[in-house]
BABA-71898 format. One record per residue (C-alpha): residue number from 1; residue in one letter; x, y, z. Coordinates in pm, 1 decimal. Layout:
! residues N
<atom num="NUM" residuo="A" X="X" Y="Y" Z="Z"/>
...
END
This chain:
! residues 279
<atom num="1" residuo="M" X="14515.9" Y="-21438.9" Z="-6532.8"/>
<atom num="2" residuo="T" X="14558.6" Y="-21812.7" Z="-6520.1"/>
<atom num="3" residuo="T" X="14924.4" Y="-21903.7" Z="-6554.1"/>
<atom num="4" residuo="G" X="14933.3" Y="-22274.2" Z="-6491.4"/>
<atom num="5" residuo="T" X="15080.9" Y="-22229.2" Z="-6146.3"/>
<atom num="6" residuo="T" X="14890.5" Y="-22264.7" Z="-5821.8"/>
<atom num="7" residuo="S" X="14904.3" Y="-22071.3" Z="-5499.2"/>
<atom num="8" residuo="G" X="14920.1" Y="-22390.2" Z="-5297.0"/>
<atom num="9" residuo="A" X="14552.1" Y="-22376.1" Z="-5200.7"/>
<atom num="10" residuo="E" X="14266.1" Y="-22553.5" Z="-5373.4"/>
<atom num="11" residuo="L" X="13895.3" Y="-22586.6" Z="-5309.7"/>
<atom num="12" residuo="R" X="13823.3" Y="-22958.9" Z="-5308.1"/>
<atom num="13" residuo="P" X="13533.4" Y="-23156.7" Z="-5164.0"/>
<atom num="14" residuo="A" X="13620.2" Y="-23346.4" Z="-4847.6"/>
<atom num="15" residuo="P" X="13656.6" Y="-23723.7" Z="-4889.8"/>
<atom num="16" residuo="A" X="13369.3" Y="-23940.9" Z="-4774.6"/>
<atom num="17" residuo="G" X="13387.3" Y="-23996.9" Z="-4401.6"/>
<atom num="18" residuo="A" X="13636.0" Y="-23713.0" Z="-4344.3"/>
<atom num="19" residuo="T" X="13597.8" Y="-23495.4" Z="-4036.8"/>
<atom num="20" residuo="A" X="13565.0" Y="-23124.1" Z="-4105.4"/>
<atom num="21" residuo="P" X="13842.1" Y="-22908.6" Z="-3952.0"/>
<atom num="22" residuo="P" X="13748.8" Y="-22694.7" Z="-3651.4"/>
<atom num="23" residuo="G" X="13649.9" Y="-22330.0" Z="-3704.4"/>
<atom num="24" residuo="P" X="13443.6" Y="-22164.8" Z="-3974.6"/>
<atom num="25" residuo="V" X="13471.1" Y="-22296.3" Z="-4329.6"/>
<atom num="26" residuo="E" X="13467.2" Y="-22022.3" Z="-4593.1"/>
<atom num="27" residuo="T" X="13271.2" Y="-22103.6" Z="-4905.0"/>
<atom num="28" residuo="F" X="13263.8" Y="-21905.0" Z="-5226.1"/>
<atom num="29" residuo="Q" X="12952.9" Y="-21852.9" Z="-5430.9"/>
<atom num="30" residuo="P" X="13022.4" Y="-21677.6" Z="-5763.3"/>
<atom num="31" residuo="V" X="12812.2" Y="-21371.9" Z="-5840.4"/>
<atom num="32" residuo="K" X="12598.3" Y="-21479.0" Z="-6135.4"/>
<atom num="33" residuo="S" X="12570.5" Y="-21139.8" Z="-6303.5"/>
<atom num="34" residuo="A" X="12944.6" Y="-21077.8" Z="-6276.3"/>
<atom num="35" residuo="G" X="13017.3" Y="-21419.8" Z="-6420.9"/>
<atom num="36" residuo="R" X="12785.6" Y="-21358.1" Z="-6713.7"/>
<atom num="37" residuo="T" X="12946.8" Y="-21020.0" Z="-6781.7"/>
<atom num="38" residuo="L" X="13291.1" Y="-21177.4" Z="-6793.5"/>
<atom num="39" residuo="D" X="13159.9" Y="-21459.9" Z="-7013.4"/>
<atom num="40" residuo="V" X="13039.4" Y="-21201.3" Z="-7265.1"/>
<atom num="41" residuo="L" X="13374.5" Y="-21020.0" Z="-7268.7"/>
<atom num="42" residuo="E" X="13568.3" Y="-21344.1" Z="-7312.4"/>
<atom num="43" residuo="A" X="13338.0" Y="-21463.2" Z="-7590.1"/>
<atom num="44" residuo="L" X="13380.9" Y="-21135.3" Z="-7778.2"/>
<atom num="45" residuo="A" X="13757.5" Y="-21144.4" Z="-7723.8"/>
<atom num="46" residuo="D" X="13775.9" Y="-21496.0" Z="-7869.4"/>
<atom num="47" residuo="S" X="13582.5" Y="-21403.9" Z="-8183.0"/>
<atom num="48" residuo="P" X="13756.8" Y="-21255.9" Z="-8489.6"/>
<atom num="49" residuo="Q" X="13433.6" Y="-21074.6" Z="-8586.5"/>
<atom num="50" residuo="R" X="13133.1" Y="-20913.1" Z="-8421.5"/>
<atom num="51" residuo="R" X="12864.9" Y="-21147.2" Z="-8292.7"/>
<atom num="52" residuo="S" X="12487.7" Y="-21121.5" Z="-8285.4"/>
<atom num="53" residuo="L" X="12265.8" Y="-21140.8" Z="-7979.7"/>
<atom num="54" residuo="V" X="12136.1" Y="-21479.8" Z="-8093.2"/>
<atom num="55" residuo="E" X="12489.4" Y="-21618.1" Z="-8142.1"/>
<atom num="56" residuo="L" X="12604.0" Y="-21499.5" Z="-7800.0"/>
<atom num="57" residuo="A" X="12291.4" Y="-21629.6" Z="-7627.0"/>
<atom num="58" residuo="R" X="12334.6" Y="-21970.6" Z="-7788.3"/>
<atom num="59" residuo="T" X="12707.2" Y="-21989.2" Z="-7712.0"/>
<atom num="60" residuo="L" X="12682.4" Y="-21871.1" Z="-7351.2"/>
<atom num="61" residuo="G" X="12347.3" Y="-22022.9" Z="-7257.9"/>
<atom num="62" residuo="I" X="12213.4" Y="-21686.8" Z="-7140.0"/>
<atom num="63" residuo="P" X="11848.5" Y="-21592.6" Z="-7206.6"/>
<atom num="64" residuo="K" X="11825.4" Y="-21327.5" Z="-7477.1"/>
<atom num="65" residuo="S" X="11632.4" Y="-21089.1" Z="-7252.5"/>
<atom num="66" residuo="S" X="11901.2" Y="-21102.2" Z="-6982.7"/>
<atom num="67" residuo="L" X="12183.3" Y="-21082.8" Z="-7237.0"/>
<atom num="68" residuo="H" X="12027.0" Y="-20779.0" Z="-7404.3"/>
<atom num="69" residuo="G" X="12030.7" Y="-20590.4" Z="-7074.2"/>
<atom num="70" residuo="L" X="12392.6" Y="-20689.5" Z="-7009.1"/>
<atom num="71" residuo="L" X="12504.8" Y="-20576.9" Z="-7353.6"/>
<atom num="72" residuo="R" X="12327.6" Y="-20241.0" Z="-7324.5"/>
<atom num="73" residuo="T" X="12489.6" Y="-20176.8" Z="-6988.3"/>
<atom num="74" residuo="M" X="12834.4" Y="-20272.0" Z="-7122.9"/>
<atom num="75" residuo="I" X="12783.2" Y="-20050.5" Z="-7428.4"/>
<atom num="76" residuo="Q" X="12698.3" Y="-19757.9" Z="-7202.6"/>
<atom num="77" residuo="R" X="13021.3" Y="-19815.4" Z="-7007.2"/>
<atom num="78" residuo="G" X="13236.6" Y="-19853.8" Z="-7320.2"/>
<atom num="79" residuo="W" X="13321.7" Y="-20222.8" Z="-7275.8"/>
<atom num="80" residuo="V" X="13117.0" Y="-20330.7" Z="-7579.6"/>
<atom num="81" residuo="E" X="13040.8" Y="-20161.6" Z="-7911.7"/>
<atom num="82" residuo="A" X="12756.4" Y="-20232.0" Z="-8154.4"/>
<atom num="83" residuo="D" X="12769.9" Y="-20196.7" Z="-8533.8"/>
<atom num="84" residuo="A" X="12562.9" Y="-19943.2" Z="-8727.6"/>
<atom num="85" residuo="T" X="12260.9" Y="-20174.8" Z="-8724.8"/>
<atom num="86" residuo="G" X="12281.5" Y="-20224.7" Z="-8349.5"/>
<atom num="87" residuo="T" X="12256.8" Y="-20601.2" Z="-8393.8"/>
<atom num="88" residuo="R" X="12619.1" Y="-20718.8" Z="-8387.2"/>
<atom num="89" residuo="F" X="12856.1" Y="-20665.7" Z="-8097.9"/>
<atom num="90" residuo="G" X="13230.5" Y="-20648.4" Z="-8035.4"/>
<atom num="91" residuo="L" X="13469.5" Y="-20529.7" Z="-7769.4"/>
<atom num="92" residuo="G" X="13473.0" Y="-20158.3" Z="-7690.1"/>
<atom num="93" residuo="V" X="13757.6" Y="-19916.2" Z="-7634.1"/>
<atom num="94" residuo="R" X="13739.1" Y="-19962.0" Z="-7255.8"/>
<atom num="95" residuo="A" X="13859.8" Y="-20320.4" Z="-7299.8"/>
<atom num="96" residuo="L" X="14161.1" Y="-20189.2" Z="-7490.9"/>
<atom num="97" residuo="Q" X="14236.8" Y="-19933.2" Z="-7219.8"/>
<atom num="98" residuo="V" X="14233.4" Y="-20195.7" Z="-6946.1"/>
<atom num="99" residuo="G" X="14447.4" Y="-20435.1" Z="-7150.2"/>
<atom num="100" residuo="A" X="14700.6" Y="-20160.3" Z="-7218.3"/>
<atom num="101" residuo="A" X="14708.1" Y="-20072.2" Z="-6848.1"/>
<atom num="102" residuo="Y" X="14787.5" Y="-20434.9" Z="-6766.9"/>
<atom num="103" residuo="L" X="15091.3" Y="-20429.4" Z="-6996.2"/>
<atom num="104" residuo="E" X="15208.1" Y="-20090.7" Z="-6870.8"/>
<atom num="105" residuo="T" X="15210.9" Y="-20209.0" Z="-6510.3"/>
<atom num="106" residuo="D" X="15357.9" Y="-20554.7" Z="-6576.6"/>
<atom num="107" residuo="D" X="15712.6" Y="-20566.9" Z="-6434.7"/>
<atom num="108" residuo="T" X="15830.5" Y="-20845.4" Z="-6666.1"/>
<atom num="109" residuo="T" X="15728.8" Y="-20658.4" Z="-6981.1"/>
<atom num="110" residuo="S" X="15926.6" Y="-20354.3" Z="-6868.2"/>
<atom num="111" residuo="L" X="16228.2" Y="-20556.8" Z="-6752.7"/>
<atom num="112" residuo="L" X="16261.1" Y="-20746.3" Z="-7081.1"/>
<atom num="113" residuo="A" X="16199.9" Y="-20457.9" Z="-7321.9"/>
<atom num="114" residuo="G" X="16572.0" Y="-20410.4" Z="-7383.3"/>
<atom num="115" residuo="V" X="16627.6" Y="-20782.7" Z="-7438.0"/>
<atom num="116" residuo="L" X="16353.0" Y="-20792.8" Z="-7700.9"/>
<atom num="117" residuo="D" X="16495.9" Y="-20482.4" Z="-7868.9"/>
<atom num="118" residuo="D" X="16844.8" Y="-20635.1" Z="-7886.6"/>
<atom num="119" residuo="L" X="16723.4" Y="-20962.2" Z="-8038.7"/>
<atom num="120" residuo="A" X="16512.5" Y="-20780.5" Z="-8296.4"/>
<atom num="121" residuo="A" X="16802.0" Y="-20551.4" Z="-8390.4"/>
<atom num="122" residuo="E" X="17046.4" Y="-20841.8" Z="-8427.3"/>
<atom num="123" residuo="F" X="16828.9" Y="-21065.0" Z="-8645.6"/>
<atom num="124" residuo="G" X="16563.3" Y="-20838.8" Z="-8795.8"/>
<atom num="125" residuo="E" X="16303.8" Y="-21109.2" Z="-8724.3"/>
<atom num="126" residuo="T" X="15985.3" Y="-21122.1" Z="-8516.2"/>
<atom num="127" residuo="V" X="16046.7" Y="-21140.6" Z="-8139.8"/>
<atom num="128" residuo="H" X="15782.1" Y="-21216.6" Z="-7876.6"/>
<atom num="129" residuo="L" X="15740.5" Y="-21222.1" Z="-7501.2"/>
<atom num="130" residuo="G" X="15473.3" Y="-21475.3" Z="-7407.2"/>
<atom num="131" residuo="R" X="15305.5" Y="-21587.5" Z="-7085.7"/>
<atom num="132" residuo="L" X="15146.3" Y="-21920.3" Z="-7003.2"/>
<atom num="133" residuo="D" X="14771.4" Y="-21881.0" Z="-6951.5"/>
<atom num="134" residuo="G" X="14619.1" Y="-22217.8" Z="-6870.4"/>
<atom num="135" residuo="P" X="14657.6" Y="-22440.3" Z="-7180.1"/>
<atom num="136" residuo="H" X="14745.8" Y="-22135.8" Z="-7392.1"/>
<atom num="137" residuo="V" X="15021.0" Y="-21881.2" Z="-7441.5"/>
<atom num="138" residuo="V" X="14934.2" Y="-21513.6" Z="-7470.0"/>
<atom num="139" residuo="Y" X="15159.8" Y="-21258.7" Z="-7640.4"/>
<atom num="140" residuo="L" X="15253.6" Y="-20976.3" Z="-7401.8"/>
<atom num="141" residuo="A" X="15503.6" Y="-20789.9" Z="-7620.1"/>
<atom num="142" residuo="K" X="15629.0" Y="-20801.8" Z="-7976.6"/>
<atom num="143" residuo="R" X="15902.2" Y="-20663.2" Z="-8199.4"/>
<atom num="144" residuo="E" X="15820.5" Y="-20669.2" Z="-8570.3"/>
<atom num="145" residuo="S" X="16034.1" Y="-20826.0" Z="-8839.9"/>
<atom num="146" residuo="V" X="16193.3" Y="-20586.9" Z="-9089.4"/>
<atom num="147" residuo="H" X="16109.6" Y="-20824.7" Z="-9376.2"/>
<atom num="148" residuo="P" X="15790.7" Y="-20824.4" Z="-9586.5"/>
<atom num="149" residuo="L" X="15761.2" Y="-21202.1" Z="-9537.1"/>
<atom num="150" residuo="R" X="15698.9" Y="-21243.0" Z="-9165.6"/>
<atom num="151" residuo="L" X="15484.8" Y="-21408.2" Z="-8899.8"/>
<atom num="152" residuo="Y" X="15145.8" Y="-21249.9" Z="-8840.9"/>
<atom num="153" residuo="S" X="15075.3" Y="-21201.5" Z="-8470.9"/>
<atom num="154" residuo="A" X="14919.2" Y="-20952.9" Z="-8232.2"/>
<atom num="155" residuo="I" X="14969.6" Y="-20862.0" Z="-7867.5"/>
<atom num="156" residuo="G" X="14700.2" Y="-21030.4" Z="-7660.2"/>
<atom num="157" residuo="R" X="14656.3" Y="-21320.7" Z="-7902.5"/>
<atom num="158" residuo="H" X="14613.2" Y="-21665.4" Z="-7742.9"/>
<atom num="159" residuo="L" X="14762.5" Y="-21978.0" Z="-7899.4"/>
<atom num="160" residuo="P" X="14759.0" Y="-22342.6" Z="-7784.5"/>
<atom num="161" residuo="A" X="15070.8" Y="-22393.7" Z="-7573.0"/>
<atom num="162" residuo="H" X="15150.8" Y="-22736.8" Z="-7718.7"/>
<atom num="163" residuo="A" X="15175.3" Y="-22591.9" Z="-8072.1"/>
<atom num="164" residuo="T" X="15422.8" Y="-22309.2" Z="-8003.9"/>
<atom num="165" residuo="A" X="15786.7" Y="-22286.8" Z="-7898.7"/>
<atom num="166" residuo="L" X="15687.0" Y="-22038.4" Z="-7627.2"/>
<atom num="167" residuo="G" X="15430.5" Y="-22279.6" Z="-7490.3"/>
<atom num="168" residuo="K" X="15643.9" Y="-22591.0" Z="-7512.8"/>
<atom num="169" residuo="V" X="15936.5" Y="-22434.4" Z="-7329.9"/>
<atom num="170" residuo="L" X="15702.3" Y="-22326.1" Z="-7049.0"/>
<atom num="171" residuo="L" X="15524.6" Y="-22662.5" Z="-7035.6"/>
<atom num="172" residuo="A" X="15869.6" Y="-22826.1" Z="-7007.5"/>
<atom num="173" residuo="Q" X="15918.4" Y="-22636.9" Z="-6681.0"/>
<atom num="174" residuo="R" X="15648.9" Y="-22860.0" Z="-6534.8"/>
<atom num="175" residuo="T" X="15617.2" Y="-23233.5" Z="-6477.5"/>
<atom num="176" residuo="D" X="15436.3" Y="-23449.6" Z="-6732.8"/>
<atom num="177" residuo="E" X="15156.4" Y="-23499.5" Z="-6479.0"/>
<atom num="178" residuo="A" X="15115.1" Y="-23124.4" Z="-6435.6"/>
<atom num="179" residuo="V" X="15117.7" Y="-23078.5" Z="-6814.2"/>
<atom num="180" residuo="D" X="14846.4" Y="-23341.4" Z="-6859.0"/>
<atom num="181" residuo="R" X="14628.4" Y="-23161.1" Z="-6603.3"/>
<atom num="182" residuo="L" X="14692.1" Y="-22823.0" Z="-6764.0"/>
<atom num="183" residuo="L" X="14617.7" Y="-22903.6" Z="-7126.7"/>
<atom num="184" residuo="S" X="14274.3" Y="-22948.5" Z="-7281.1"/>
<atom num="185" residuo="W" X="14259.6" Y="-23294.3" Z="-7439.0"/>
<atom num="186" residuo="P" X="14234.7" Y="-23394.1" Z="-7719.6"/>
<atom num="187" residuo="L" X="14489.4" Y="-23145.9" Z="-7848.3"/>
<atom num="188" residuo="P" X="14398.1" Y="-22943.7" Z="-8159.2"/>
<atom num="189" residuo="A" X="14623.8" Y="-22957.7" Z="-8465.0"/>
<atom num="190" residuo="L" X="14701.9" Y="-22613.9" Z="-8607.9"/>
<atom num="191" residuo="T" X="14908.9" Y="-22755.3" Z="-8894.1"/>
<atom num="192" residuo="R" X="15008.3" Y="-23100.7" Z="-9018.4"/>
<atom num="193" residuo="H" X="15323.9" Y="-23068.5" Z="-8806.5"/>
<atom num="194" residuo="T" X="15150.5" Y="-23001.2" Z="-8472.8"/>
<atom num="195" residuo="I" X="15222.3" Y="-23260.3" Z="-8202.3"/>
<atom num="196" residuo="T" X="14891.3" Y="-23388.8" Z="-8065.7"/>
<atom num="197" residuo="D" X="14981.2" Y="-23736.7" Z="-7936.2"/>
<atom num="198" residuo="P" X="15043.9" Y="-23737.1" Z="-7556.5"/>
<atom num="199" residuo="D" X="15346.4" Y="-23969.3" Z="-7575.7"/>
<atom num="200" residuo="Q" X="15506.1" Y="-23765.9" Z="-7853.0"/>
<atom num="201" residuo="L" X="15445.1" Y="-23443.7" Z="-7662.0"/>
<atom num="202" residuo="H" X="15600.4" Y="-23585.6" Z="-7345.0"/>
<atom num="203" residuo="A" X="15905.2" Y="-23695.6" Z="-7546.1"/>
<atom num="204" residuo="E" X="15928.7" Y="-23350.7" Z="-7704.6"/>
<atom num="205" residuo="L" X="15912.8" Y="-23179.0" Z="-7364.1"/>
<atom num="206" residuo="A" X="16186.2" Y="-23410.2" Z="-7232.6"/>
<atom num="207" residuo="S" X="16407.1" Y="-23299.0" Z="-7523.4"/>
<atom num="208" residuo="V" X="16326.4" Y="-22934.9" Z="-7445.9"/>
<atom num="209" residuo="R" X="16436.6" Y="-22986.6" Z="-7085.4"/>
<atom num="210" residuo="D" X="16766.8" Y="-23135.3" Z="-7205.1"/>
<atom num="211" residuo="R" X="16834.5" Y="-22858.0" Z="-7458.7"/>
<atom num="212" residuo="G" X="16711.4" Y="-22570.0" Z="-7248.8"/>
<atom num="213" residuo="H" X="16517.0" Y="-22425.8" Z="-7542.8"/>
<atom num="214" residuo="A" X="16216.9" Y="-22521.6" Z="-7756.3"/>
<atom num="215" residuo="V" X="16171.5" Y="-22524.9" Z="-8130.8"/>
<atom num="216" residuo="D" X="15839.9" Y="-22504.4" Z="-8316.9"/>
<atom num="217" residuo="R" X="15901.7" Y="-22630.4" Z="-8670.2"/>
<atom num="218" residuo="E" X="15589.7" Y="-22515.2" Z="-8853.5"/>
<atom num="219" residuo="E" X="15369.7" Y="-22652.9" Z="-8574.9"/>
<atom num="220" residuo="N" X="15181.5" Y="-22326.9" Z="-8527.0"/>
<atom num="221" residuo="T" X="15206.9" Y="-22168.5" Z="-8873.0"/>
<atom num="222" residuo="E" X="15308.9" Y="-22334.2" Z="-9198.6"/>
<atom num="223" residuo="G" X="15642.8" Y="-22200.0" Z="-9318.4"/>
<atom num="224" residuo="I" X="15745.9" Y="-22048.0" Z="-8982.5"/>
<atom num="225" residuo="V" X="16007.5" Y="-22187.6" Z="-8743.8"/>
<atom num="226" residuo="C" X="16021.3" Y="-22047.5" Z="-8390.7"/>
<atom num="227" residuo="F" X="16280.9" Y="-22077.6" Z="-8111.4"/>
<atom num="228" residuo="A" X="16205.5" Y="-21998.8" Z="-7746.3"/>
<atom num="229" residuo="M" X="16357.8" Y="-21995.7" Z="-7398.8"/>
<atom num="230" residuo="A" X="16191.9" Y="-21957.9" Z="-7060.2"/>
<atom num="231" residuo="V" X="16265.2" Y="-21644.7" Z="-6859.6"/>
<atom num="232" residuo="P" X="16392.9" Y="-21736.7" Z="-6509.6"/>
<atom num="233" residuo="L" X="16190.7" Y="-21487.4" Z="-6306.6"/>
<atom num="234" residuo="H" X="15948.9" Y="-21735.2" Z="-6144.3"/>
<atom num="235" residuo="S" X="15968.5" Y="-22101.1" Z="-6051.1"/>
<atom num="236" residuo="P" X="15834.5" Y="-22264.2" Z="-6252.6"/>
<atom num="237" residuo="A" X="15870.8" Y="-22001.3" Z="-6524.2"/>
<atom num="238" residuo="I" X="15553.9" Y="-21842.3" Z="-6659.9"/>
<atom num="239" residuo="D" X="15716.7" Y="-21619.9" Z="-6925.6"/>
<atom num="240" residuo="A" X="15934.6" Y="-21693.2" Z="-7227.8"/>
<atom num="241" residuo="I" X="16097.3" Y="-21509.2" Z="-7517.2"/>
<atom num="242" residuo="S" X="16095.8" Y="-21629.0" Z="-7875.8"/>
<atom num="243" residuo="L" X="16229.1" Y="-21548.5" Z="-8220.1"/>
<atom num="244" residuo="S" X="16035.3" Y="-21654.9" Z="-8531.6"/>
<atom num="245" residuo="V" X="16185.9" Y="-21700.0" Z="-8879.4"/>
<atom num="246" residuo="P" X="16035.4" Y="-21808.3" Z="-9212.5"/>
<atom num="247" residuo="A" X="16178.5" Y="-22149.1" Z="-9301.0"/>
<atom num="248" residuo="T" X="16303.6" Y="-22007.5" Z="-9631.1"/>
<atom num="249" residuo="R" X="16541.5" Y="-21772.7" Z="-9444.0"/>
<atom num="250" residuo="L" X="16667.3" Y="-22033.8" Z="-9198.2"/>
<atom num="251" residuo="D" X="16979.1" Y="-22247.0" Z="-9233.3"/>
<atom num="252" residuo="A" X="17194.7" Y="-22438.0" Z="-8983.4"/>
<atom num="253" residuo="E" X="17426.7" Y="-22143.6" Z="-8918.2"/>
<atom num="254" residuo="C" X="17137.5" Y="-21904.1" Z="-8858.4"/>
<atom num="255" residuo="E" X="16971.4" Y="-22153.4" Z="-8624.3"/>
<atom num="256" residuo="E" X="17290.0" Y="-22182.5" Z="-8417.2"/>
<atom num="257" residuo="R" X="17316.7" Y="-21804.3" Z="-8393.7"/>
<atom num="258" residuo="I" X="16955.5" Y="-21769.8" Z="-8281.1"/>
<atom num="259" residuo="V" X="16987.1" Y="-22038.2" Z="-8013.3"/>
<atom num="260" residuo="A" X="17311.9" Y="-21885.2" Z="-7885.5"/>
<atom num="261" residuo="A" X="17154.0" Y="-21539.0" Z="-7873.7"/>
<atom num="262" residuo="L" X="16851.9" Y="-21667.1" Z="-7677.9"/>
<atom num="263" residuo="H" X="17075.6" Y="-21842.8" Z="-7426.5"/>
<atom num="264" residuo="G" X="17278.3" Y="-21523.7" Z="-7393.5"/>
<atom num="265" residuo="A" X="16964.7" Y="-21316.5" Z="-7339.4"/>
<atom num="266" residuo="V" X="16844.1" Y="-21548.7" Z="-7063.7"/>
<atom num="267" residuo="R" X="17185.9" Y="-21533.5" Z="-6893.6"/>
<atom num="268" residuo="Q" X="17153.2" Y="-21156.1" Z="-6905.0"/>
<atom num="269" residuo="V" X="16810.4" Y="-21173.3" Z="-6740.3"/>
<atom num="270" residuo="R" X="16936.5" Y="-21415.3" Z="-6475.7"/>
<atom num="271" residuo="A" X="17228.7" Y="-21185.6" Z="-6394.0"/>
<atom num="272" residuo="A" X="16997.9" Y="-20883.8" Z="-6371.5"/>
<atom num="273" residuo="R" X="16764.1" Y="-21073.1" Z="-6138.7"/>
<atom num="274" residuo="T" X="17059.3" Y="-21161.7" Z="-5913.8"/>
<atom num="275" residuo="L" X="17167.9" Y="-20799.3" Z="-5899.4"/>
<atom num="276" residuo="L" X="16817.3" Y="-20681.7" Z="-5820.8"/>
<atom num="277" residuo="A" X="16780.7" Y="-20941.9" Z="-5546.7"/>
<atom num="278" residuo="G" X="17105.5" Y="-20826.4" Z="-5385.9"/>
<atom num="279" residuo="A" X="17024.2" Y="-20455.9" Z="-5409.9"/>
END
């Protein structure tokens, strides 16, 4: 998964006139069939409804004959399912099994389960754990609100990082230059409140760094305000926790309580990390 961090190594072309280093130079040539298979899975994951062979071929630039063979193979293995007509395709149960296995083996999800439970119990509102994935944030865990009026969300859903409190607090962990490289410009507007101007976004991230938490005031969903703090388990952080509240249930006192609770939760995580490191 892309997280916005790098391992310190990049594949870049050598500058003109540069002398190649001694020893063998390893080059990587992607396997075309594997790449196409992953393209199909990602395209189906990004679509809210099943897609036809023609739609997928046009979107992915894969010949229909080749794509048909890929889809049939993936159907046989359970990665893709077809509708009753056999003409429209969506993700299969195998994709769900692998996604669930990812969450079950993720240390951060397990470590923060109690923190999410406590926040949800205290406020009765929607709580998320999110991870930076390139220019997006993906939900890894969720605790539902007890109220009928609540934020709609789903584990595994991707949202533009610049339009969410989770994303903004994680972008603020990085320099403006790193943020500019990470995001896909021009930025999409999810609501009329979404920040899309680069200068305004940089100013917003500077404020997030000063406060230590981010606020999304109806920037992702009309009528929903979200507060988030980064989880200090990596440097820079790749995970954050958030609490979302309908604007109609939010007042100044409630906002102060939420921010204080998030800061307290992060202190708890930091203390636990220190204990684990010293064990």
